[in-house]
TIGU-68049 format. One record per atom (N, C-alpha, C): residue number from 1; residue in one letter; chain; atom name; x, y, z. Coordinates in nm, 2 decimals, padded with zeros to 4 digits. Example, Ala and Ser with C-alpha at 12.3 -4.5 7.8 and 13.67 -1.06 7.14 Angstrom:
2
(pt 1 "A" "A" "N" (01.32 -00.57 00.78))
(pt 1 "A" "A" "CA" (01.23 -00.45 00.78))
(pt 1 "A" "A" "C" (01.32 -00.33 00.78))
(pt 2 "S" "A" "N" (01.28 -00.22 00.71))
(pt 2 "S" "A" "CA" (01.37 -00.11 00.71))
(pt 2 "S" "A" "C" (01.29 00.00 00.79))
//
This chain:
107
(pt 1 "M" "A" "N" (00.08 -00.12 00.00))
(pt 1 "M" "A" "CA" (00.00 00.00 00.00))
(pt 1 "M" "A" "C" (00.09 00.12 00.00))
(pt 2 "K" "A" "N" (00.07 00.21 -00.09))
(pt 2 "K" "A" "CA" (00.14 00.34 -00.11))
(pt 2 "K" "A" "C" (00.08 00.45 -00.03))
(pt 3 "I" "A" "N" (00.15 00.50 00.07))
(pt 3 "I" "A" "CA" (00.10 00.61 00.15))
(pt 3 "I" "A" "C" (00.16 00.74 00.09))
(pt 4 "S" "A" "N" (00.07 00.84 00.08))
(pt 4 "S" "A" "CA" (00.11 00.97 00.03))
(pt 4 "S" "A" "C" (00.21 01.05 00.12))
(pt 5 "C" "A" "N" (00.28 01.13 00.06))
(pt 5 "C" "A" "CA" (00.38 01.21 00.14))
(pt 5 "C" "A" "C" (00.31 01.30 00.24))
(pt 6 "E" "A" "N" (00.19 01.35 00.20))
(pt 6 "E" "A" "CA" (00.11 01.44 00.29))
(pt 6 "E" "A" "C" (00.08 01.37 00.42))
(pt 7 "I" "A" "N" (00.04 01.25 00.41))
(pt 7 "I" "A" "CA" (00.01 01.17 00.54))
(pt 7 "I" "A" "C" (00.13 01.15 00.62))
(pt 8 "I" "A" "N" (00.24 01.12 00.55))
(pt 8 "I" "A" "CA" (00.37 01.09 00.62))
(pt 8 "I" "A" "C" (00.42 01.22 00.69))
(pt 9 "K" "A" "N" (00.40 01.34 00.62))
(pt 9 "K" "A" "CA" (00.44 01.46 00.67))
(pt 9 "K" "A" "C" (00.36 01.50 00.80))
(pt 10 "D" "A" "N" (00.24 01.45 00.80))
(pt 10 "D" "A" "CA" (00.15 01.47 00.92))
(pt 10 "D" "A" "C" (00.21 01.39 01.04))
(pt 11 "L" "A" "N" (00.26 01.27 01.01))
(pt 11 "L" "A" "CA" (00.31 01.18 01.11))
(pt 11 "L" "A" "C" (00.45 01.21 01.15))
(pt 12 "L" "A" "N" (00.53 01.28 01.07))
(pt 12 "L" "A" "CA" (00.67 01.30 01.09))
(pt 12 "L" "A" "C" (00.70 01.36 01.23))
(pt 13 "P" "A" "N" (00.63 01.46 01.27))
(pt 13 "P" "A" "CA" (00.66 01.52 01.41))
(pt 13 "P" "A" "C" (00.64 01.42 01.52))
(pt 14 "L" "A" "N" (00.54 01.34 01.51))
(pt 14 "L" "A" "CA" (00.52 01.23 01.61))
(pt 14 "L" "A" "C" (00.63 01.13 01.60))
(pt 15 "Y" "A" "N" (00.67 01.09 01.48))
(pt 15 "Y" "A" "CA" (00.77 00.99 01.46))
(pt 15 "Y" "A" "C" (00.91 01.05 01.52))
(pt 16 "H" "A" "N" (00.93 01.18 01.49))
(pt 16 "H" "A" "CA" (01.06 01.24 01.53))
(pt 16 "H" "A" "C" (01.06 01.24 01.68))
(pt 17 "D" "A" "N" (00.95 01.27 01.75))
(pt 17 "D" "A" "CA" (00.95 01.28 01.89))
(pt 17 "D" "A" "C" (00.93 01.15 01.96))
(pt 18 "E" "A" "N" (00.91 01.04 01.88))
(pt 18 "E" "A" "CA" (00.90 00.90 01.93))
(pt 18 "E" "A" "C" (00.77 00.89 02.01))
(pt 19 "V" "A" "N" (00.66 00.95 01.97))
(pt 19 "V" "A" "CA" (00.54 00.93 02.05))
(pt 19 "V" "A" "C" (00.43 00.87 01.96))
(pt 20 "C" "A" "N" (00.46 00.82 01.84))
(pt 20 "C" "A" "CA" (00.36 00.76 01.76))
(pt 20 "C" "A" "C" (00.35 00.61 01.79))
(pt 21 "S" "A" "N" (00.24 00.55 01.74))
(pt 21 "S" "A" "CA" (00.22 00.41 01.77))
(pt 21 "S" "A" "C" (00.32 00.33 01.69))
(pt 22 "E" "A" "N" (00.33 00.20 01.72))
(pt 22 "E" "A" "CA" (00.42 00.11 01.65))
(pt 22 "E" "A" "C" (00.38 00.10 01.50))
(pt 23 "D" "A" "N" (00.25 00.09 01.48))
(pt 23 "D" "A" "CA" (00.21 00.08 01.34))
(pt 23 "D" "A" "C" (00.24 00.20 01.26))
(pt 24 "S" "A" "N" (00.22 00.32 01.32))
(pt 24 "S" "A" "CA" (00.26 00.44 01.25))
(pt 24 "S" "A" "C" (00.41 00.45 01.23))
(pt 25 "K" "A" "N" (00.48 00.41 01.33))
(pt 25 "K" "A" "CA" (00.63 00.41 01.32))
(pt 25 "K" "A" "C" (00.68 00.32 01.20))
(pt 26 "T" "A" "N" (00.62 00.20 01.19))
(pt 26 "T" "A" "CA" (00.65 00.11 01.08))
(pt 26 "T" "A" "C" (00.62 00.17 00.95))
(pt 27 "L" "A" "N" (00.50 00.23 00.94))
(pt 27 "L" "A" "CA" (00.46 00.29 00.81))
(pt 27 "L" "A" "C" (00.55 00.40 00.77))
(pt 28 "V" "A" "N" (00.59 00.49 00.87))
(pt 28 "V" "A" "CA" (00.68 00.60 00.83))
(pt 28 "V" "A" "C" (00.81 00.55 00.79))
(pt 29 "M" "A" "N" (00.87 00.45 00.86))
(pt 29 "M" "A" "CA" (01.00 00.39 00.83))
(pt 29 "M" "A" "C" (01.00 00.33 00.69))
(pt 30 "K" "A" "N" (00.89 00.26 00.65))
(pt 30 "K" "A" "CA" (00.89 00.21 00.51))
(pt 30 "K" "A" "C" (00.88 00.32 00.41))
(pt 31 "H" "A" "N" (00.81 00.42 00.44))
(pt 31 "H" "A" "CA" (00.80 00.53 00.35))
(pt 31 "H" "A" "C" (00.93 00.61 00.34))
(pt 32 "L" "A" "N" (01.00 00.63 00.45))
(pt 32 "L" "A" "CA" (01.13 00.70 00.45))
(pt 32 "L" "A" "C" (01.24 00.62 00.37))
(pt 33 "A" "A" "N" (01.22 00.49 00.37))
(pt 33 "A" "A" "CA" (01.32 00.41 00.29))
(pt 33 "A" "A" "C" (01.31 00.44 00.14))
(pt 34 "E" "A" "N" (01.20 00.49 00.10))
(pt 34 "E" "A" "CA" (01.18 00.52 -00.05))
(pt 34 "E" "A" "C" (01.17 00.66 -00.08))
(pt 35 "C" "A" "N" (01.15 00.75 00.01))
(pt 35 "C" "A" "CA" (01.12 00.89 -00.02))
(pt 35 "C" "A" "C" (01.23 00.99 00.03))
(pt 36 "D" "A" "N" (01.30 01.05 -00.06))
(pt 36 "D" "A" "CA" (01.41 01.14 -00.02))
(pt 36 "D" "A" "C" (01.35 01.27 00.04))
(pt 37 "D" "A" "N" (01.24 01.32 -00.02))
(pt 37 "D" "A" "CA" (01.18 01.45 00.03))
(pt 37 "D" "A" "C" (01.14 01.44 00.18))
(pt 38 "C" "A" "N" (01.07 01.33 00.21))
(pt 38 "C" "A" "CA" (01.03 01.31 00.35))
(pt 38 "C" "A" "C" (01.15 01.29 00.44))
(pt 39 "N" "A" "N" (01.25 01.23 00.39))
(pt 39 "N" "A" "CA" (01.38 01.21 00.47))
(pt 39 "N" "A" "C" (01.44 01.35 00.50))
(pt 40 "S" "A" "N" (01.44 01.44 00.40))
(pt 40 "S" "A" "CA" (01.50 01.57 00.42))
(pt 40 "S" "A" "C" (01.41 01.65 00.52))
(pt 41 "D" "A" "N" (01.28 01.63 00.51))
(pt 41 "D" "A" "CA" (01.19 01.70 00.61))
(pt 41 "D" "A" "C" (01.22 01.65 00.75))
(pt 42 "L" "A" "N" (01.24 01.52 00.77))
(pt 42 "L" "A" "CA" (01.27 01.46 00.90))
(pt 42 "L" "A" "C" (01.41 01.52 00.95))
(pt 43 "Q" "A" "N" (01.51 01.53 00.86))
(pt 43 "Q" "A" "CA" (01.64 01.58 00.90))
(pt 43 "Q" "A" "C" (01.63 01.73 00.94))
(pt 44 "A" "A" "N" (01.54 01.80 00.87))
(pt 44 "A" "A" "CA" (01.52 01.94 00.90))
(pt 44 "A" "A" "C" (01.46 01.96 01.04))
(pt 45 "M" "A" "N" (01.39 01.86 01.09))
(pt 45 "M" "A" "CA" (01.34 01.87 01.23))
(pt 45 "M" "A" "C" (01.45 01.86 01.34))
(pt 46 "D" "A" "N" (01.56 01.81 01.30))
(pt 46 "D" "A" "CA" (01.68 01.80 01.39))
(pt 46 "D" "A" "C" (01.75 01.93 01.41))
(pt 47 "G" "A" "N" (01.72 02.03 01.32))
(pt 47 "G" "A" "CA" (01.79 02.16 01.32))
(pt 47 "G" "A" "C" (01.76 02.24 01.44))
(pt 48 "V" "A" "N" (01.84 02.34 01.47))
(pt 48 "V" "A" "CA" (01.82 02.42 01.58))
(pt 48 "V" "A" "C" (01.72 02.53 01.55))
(pt 49 "I" "A" "N" (01.63 02.56 01.64))
(pt 49 "I" "A" "CA" (01.54 02.66 01.62))
(pt 49 "I" "A" "C" (01.60 02.79 01.68))
(pt 50 "A" "A" "N" (01.60 02.89 01.60))
(pt 50 "A" "A" "CA" (01.66 03.02 01.64))
(pt 50 "A" "A" "C" (01.57 03.09 01.73))
(pt 51 "V" "A" "N" (01.62 03.13 01.85))
(pt 51 "V" "A" "CA" (01.55 03.20 01.95))
(pt 51 "V" "A" "C" (01.62 03.33 01.98))
(pt 52 "G" "A" "N" (01.55 03.44 01.98))
(pt 52 "G" "A" "CA" (01.61 03.57 02.01))
(pt 52 "G" "A" "C" (01.67 03.58 02.14))
(pt 53 "S" "A" "N" (01.75 03.68 02.16))
(pt 53 "S" "A" "CA" (01.81 03.70 02.29))
(pt 53 "S" "A" "C" (01.71 03.74 02.40))
(pt 54 "K" "A" "N" (01.75 03.73 02.52))
(pt 54 "K" "A" "CA" (01.66 03.77 02.63))
(pt 54 "K" "A" "C" (01.62 03.91 02.62))
(pt 55 "E" "A" "N" (01.71 04.00 02.59))
(pt 55 "E" "A" "CA" (01.68 04.14 02.58))
(pt 55 "E" "A" "C" (01.58 04.17 02.47))
(pt 56 "Q" "A" "N" (01.60 04.10 02.36))
(pt 56 "Q" "A" "CA" (01.51 04.12 02.24))
(pt 56 "Q" "A" "C" (01.37 04.07 02.28))
(pt 57 "N" "A" "N" (01.36 03.96 02.35))
(pt 57 "N" "A" "CA" (01.23 03.91 02.39))
(pt 57 "N" "A" "C" (01.16 04.00 02.49))
(pt 58 "L" "A" "N" (01.24 04.06 02.58))
(pt 58 "L" "A" "CA" (01.18 04.15 02.67))
(pt 58 "L" "A" "C" (01.13 04.28 02.61))
(pt 59 "K" "A" "N" (01.21 04.33 02.51))
(pt 59 "K" "A" "CA" (01.16 04.45 02.43))
(pt 59 "K" "A" "C" (01.03 04.42 02.36))
(pt 60 "E" "A" "N" (01.03 04.30 02.30))
(pt 60 "E" "A" "CA" (00.90 04.26 02.22))
(pt 60 "E" "A" "C" (00.79 04.25 02.32))
(pt 61 "A" "A" "N" (00.81 04.19 02.44))
(pt 61 "A" "A" "CA" (00.71 04.18 02.54))
(pt 61 "A" "A" "C" (00.66 04.32 02.59))
(pt 62 "D" "A" "N" (00.75 04.41 02.61))
(pt 62 "D" "A" "CA" (00.71 04.54 02.65))
(pt 62 "D" "A" "C" (00.63 04.61 02.54))
(pt 63 "A" "A" "N" (00.67 04.59 02.41))
(pt 63 "A" "A" "CA" (00.59 04.65 02.30))
(pt 63 "A" "A" "C" (00.45 04.60 02.30))
(pt 64 "I" "A" "N" (00.44 04.47 02.32))
(pt 64 "I" "A" "CA" (00.31 04.41 02.32))
(pt 64 "I" "A" "C" (00.22 04.46 02.44))
(pt 65 "K" "A" "N" (00.29 04.47 02.55))
(pt 65 "K" "A" "CA" (00.22 04.52 02.67))
(pt 65 "K" "A" "C" (00.17 04.66 02.65))
(pt 66 "N" "A" "N" (00.25 04.75 02.59))
(pt 66 "N" "A" "CA" (00.21 04.88 02.56))
(pt 66 "N" "A" "C" (00.10 04.89 02.46))
(pt 67 "L" "A" "N" (00.11 04.80 02.36))
(pt 67 "L" "A" "CA" (00.00 04.80 02.26))
(pt 67 "L" "A" "C" (-00.13 04.75 02.33))
(pt 68 "S" "A" "N" (-00.12 04.66 02.42))
(pt 68 "S" "A" "CA" (-00.24 04.61 02.49))
(pt 68 "S" "A" "C" (-00.30 04.72 02.57))
(pt 69 "M" "A" "N" (-00.22 04.79 02.64))
(pt 69 "M" "A" "CA" (-00.27 04.90 02.72))
(pt 69 "M" "A" "C" (-00.34 05.01 02.64))
(pt 70 "K" "A" "N" (-00.28 05.04 02.52))
(pt 70 "K" "A" "CA" (-00.34 05.14 02.43))
(pt 70 "K" "A" "C" (-00.48 05.09 02.38))
(pt 71 "W" "A" "N" (-00.48 04.96 02.35))
(pt 71 "W" "A" "CA" (-00.60 04.90 02.30))
(pt 71 "W" "A" "C" (-00.71 04.90 02.41))
(pt 72 "R" "A" "N" (-00.67 04.87 02.54))
(pt 72 "R" "A" "CA" (-00.77 04.87 02.64))
(pt 72 "R" "A" "C" (-00.82 05.01 02.67))
(pt 73 "K" "A" "N" (-00.73 05.11 02.66))
(pt 73 "K" "A" "CA" (-00.78 05.25 02.68))
(pt 73 "K" "A" "C" (-00.87 05.29 02.57))
(pt 74 "G" "A" "N" (-00.84 05.25 02.45))
(pt 74 "G" "A" "CA" (-00.93 05.28 02.33))
(pt 74 "G" "A" "C" (-01.06 05.21 02.35))
(pt 75 "M" "A" "N" (-01.06 05.09 02.40))
(pt 75 "M" "A" "CA" (-01.19 05.02 02.42))
(pt 75 "M" "A" "C" (-01.27 05.09 02.53))
(pt 76 "L" "A" "N" (-01.21 05.14 02.63))
(pt 76 "L" "A" "CA" (-01.28 05.21 02.74))
(pt 76 "L" "A" "C" (-01.34 05.34 02.69))
(pt 77 "K" "A" "N" (-01.26 05.41 02.61))
(pt 77 "K" "A" "CA" (-01.31 05.54 02.55))
(pt 77 "K" "A" "C" (-01.43 05.51 02.46))
(pt 78 "S" "A" "N" (-01.42 05.41 02.38))
(pt 78 "S" "A" "CA" (-01.53 05.37 02.29))
(pt 78 "S" "A" "C" (-01.66 05.34 02.37))
(pt 79 "F" "A" "N" (-01.64 05.26 02.47))
(pt 79 "F" "A" "CA" (-01.75 05.22 02.56))
(pt 79 "F" "A" "C" (-01.82 05.34 02.62))
(pt 80 "L" "A" "N" (-01.74 05.44 02.67))
(pt 80 "L" "A" "CA" (-01.79 05.56 02.73))
(pt 80 "L" "A" "C" (-01.86 05.64 02.63))
(pt 81 "K" "A" "N" (-01.81 05.66 02.51))
(pt 81 "K" "A" "CA" (-01.87 05.73 02.41))
(pt 81 "K" "A" "C" (-02.01 05.67 02.37))
(pt 82 "G" "A" "N" (-02.01 05.54 02.36))
(pt 82 "G" "A" "CA" (-02.13 05.47 02.33))
(pt 82 "G" "A" "C" (-02.24 05.49 02.43))
(pt 83 "A" "A" "N" (-02.19 05.48 02.56))
(pt 83 "A" "A" "CA" (-02.29 05.50 02.67))
(pt 83 "A" "A" "C" (-02.34 05.64 02.67))
(pt 84 "L" "A" "N" (-02.26 05.74 02.65))
(pt 84 "L" "A" "CA" (-02.30 05.88 02.65))
(pt 84 "L" "A" "C" (-02.40 05.90 02.54))
(pt 85 "I" "A" "N" (-02.37 05.86 02.42))
(pt 85 "I" "A" "CA" (-02.45 05.87 02.31))
(pt 85 "I" "A" "C" (-02.59 05.81 02.33))
(pt 86 "T" "A" "N" (-02.59 05.69 02.39))
(pt 86 "T" "A" "CA" (-02.71 05.62 02.42))
(pt 86 "T" "A" "C" (-02.80 05.70 02.52))
(pt 87 "V" "A" "N" (-02.73 05.75 02.63))
(pt 87 "V" "A" "CA" (-02.81 05.83 02.72))
(pt 87 "V" "A" "C" (-02.87 05.95 02.66))
(pt 88 "L" "A" "N" (-02.79 06.02 02.57))
(pt 88 "L" "A" "CA" (-02.84 06.14 02.51))
(pt 88 "L" "A" "C" (-02.95 06.11 02.41))
(pt 89 "V" "A" "N" (-02.95 06.00 02.34))
(pt 89 "V" "A" "CA" (-03.06 05.97 02.25))
(pt 89 "V" "A" "C" (-03.18 05.93 02.33))
(pt 90 "I" "A" "N" (-03.17 05.86 02.44))
(pt 90 "I" "A" "CA" (-03.28 05.83 02.52))
(pt 90 "I" "A" "C" (-03.34 05.96 02.58))
(pt 91 "A" "A" "N" (-03.26 06.05 02.63))
(pt 91 "A" "A" "CA" (-03.31 06.17 02.68))
(pt 91 "A" "A" "C" (-03.38 06.26 02.58))
(pt 92 "A" "A" "N" (-03.32 06.26 02.46))
(pt 92 "A" "A" "CA" (-03.39 06.33 02.35))
(pt 92 "A" "A" "C" (-03.52 06.27 02.31))
(pt 93 "L" "A" "N" (-03.53 06.14 02.30))
(pt 93 "L" "A" "CA" (-03.66 06.08 02.27))
(pt 93 "L" "A" "C" (-03.76 06.10 02.38))
(pt 94 "A" "A" "N" (-03.71 06.10 02.51))
(pt 94 "A" "A" "CA" (-03.80 06.12 02.62))
(pt 94 "A" "A" "C" (-03.85 06.27 02.62))
(pt 95 "F" "A" "N" (-03.77 06.36 02.58))
(pt 95 "F" "A" "CA" (-03.81 06.50 02.57))
(pt 95 "F" "A" "C" (-03.91 06.52 02.46))
(pt 96 "I" "A" "N" (-03.88 06.46 02.34))
(pt 96 "I" "A" "CA" (-03.98 06.47 02.23))
(pt 96 "I" "A" "C" (-04.11 06.41 02.27))
(pt 97 "L" "A" "N" (-04.11 06.30 02.33))
(pt 97 "L" "A" "CA" (-04.24 06.23 02.37))
(pt 97 "L" "A" "C" (-04.31 06.32 02.47))
(pt 98 "Y" "A" "N" (-04.24 06.39 02.56))
(pt 98 "Y" "A" "CA" (-04.30 06.48 02.66))
(pt 98 "Y" "A" "C" (-04.36 06.60 02.59))
(pt 99 "L" "A" "N" (-04.29 06.65 02.49))
(pt 99 "L" "A" "CA" (-04.35 06.77 02.42))
(pt 99 "L" "A" "C" (-04.47 06.74 02.33))
(pt 100 "F" "A" "N" (-04.47 06.63 02.26))
(pt 100 "F" "A" "CA" (-04.57 06.60 02.16))
(pt 100 "F" "A" "C" (-04.67 06.50 02.20))
(pt 101 "I" "A" "N" (-04.66 06.43 02.30))
(pt 101 "I" "A" "CA" (-04.76 06.33 02.34))
(pt 101 "I" "A" "C" (-04.81 06.38 02.48))
(pt 102 "D" "A" "N" (-04.94 06.38 02.48))
(pt 102 "D" "A" "CA" (-05.01 06.43 02.60))
(pt 102 "D" "A" "C" (-05.02 06.31 02.70))
(pt 103 "F" "A" "N" (-04.93 06.31 02.80))
(pt 103 "F" "A" "CA" (-04.93 06.21 02.90))
(pt 103 "F" "A" "C" (-05.02 06.26 03.02))
(pt 104 "R" "A" "N" (-05.12 06.19 03.05))
(pt 104 "R" "A" "CA" (-05.20 06.23 03.17))
(pt 104 "R" "A" "C" (-05.22 06.10 03.25))
(pt 105 "I" "A" "N" (-05.19 06.12 03.37))
(pt 105 "I" "A" "CA" (-05.22 06.01 03.47))
(pt 105 "I" "A" "C" (-05.35 06.03 03.53))
(pt 106 "V" "A" "N" (-05.44 05.94 03.51))
(pt 106 "V" "A" "CA" (-05.57 05.96 03.57))
(pt 106 "V" "A" "C" (-05.58 05.88 03.70))
(pt 107 "Y" "A" "N" (-05.63 05.96 03.80))
(pt 107 "Y" "A" "CA" (-05.64 05.90 03.93))
(pt 107 "Y" "A" "C" (-05.79 05.86 03.96))
//
């Protein structure tokens, strides 16, 4: 049975980390014996992942924190504007109703 490279590429991370089932492991090993592309993908998983320096990570974290604070302030301003506009519209409607509709409470 011929298994497509797409399926093997889905299984490769599990195979690489040795957490797949024995059946999957056997299937991947058979495929790797015949496929150079999947072999190169597996070898690429052994490469070192570049991680920035601590200072760079802290700068990026501060930038994200500042952006988050600005976003929260903007959301608060938007909420307050919306609340104010809603109160003004309700007050205007109540005033119009008061002027043009004759409300009488009968006792």
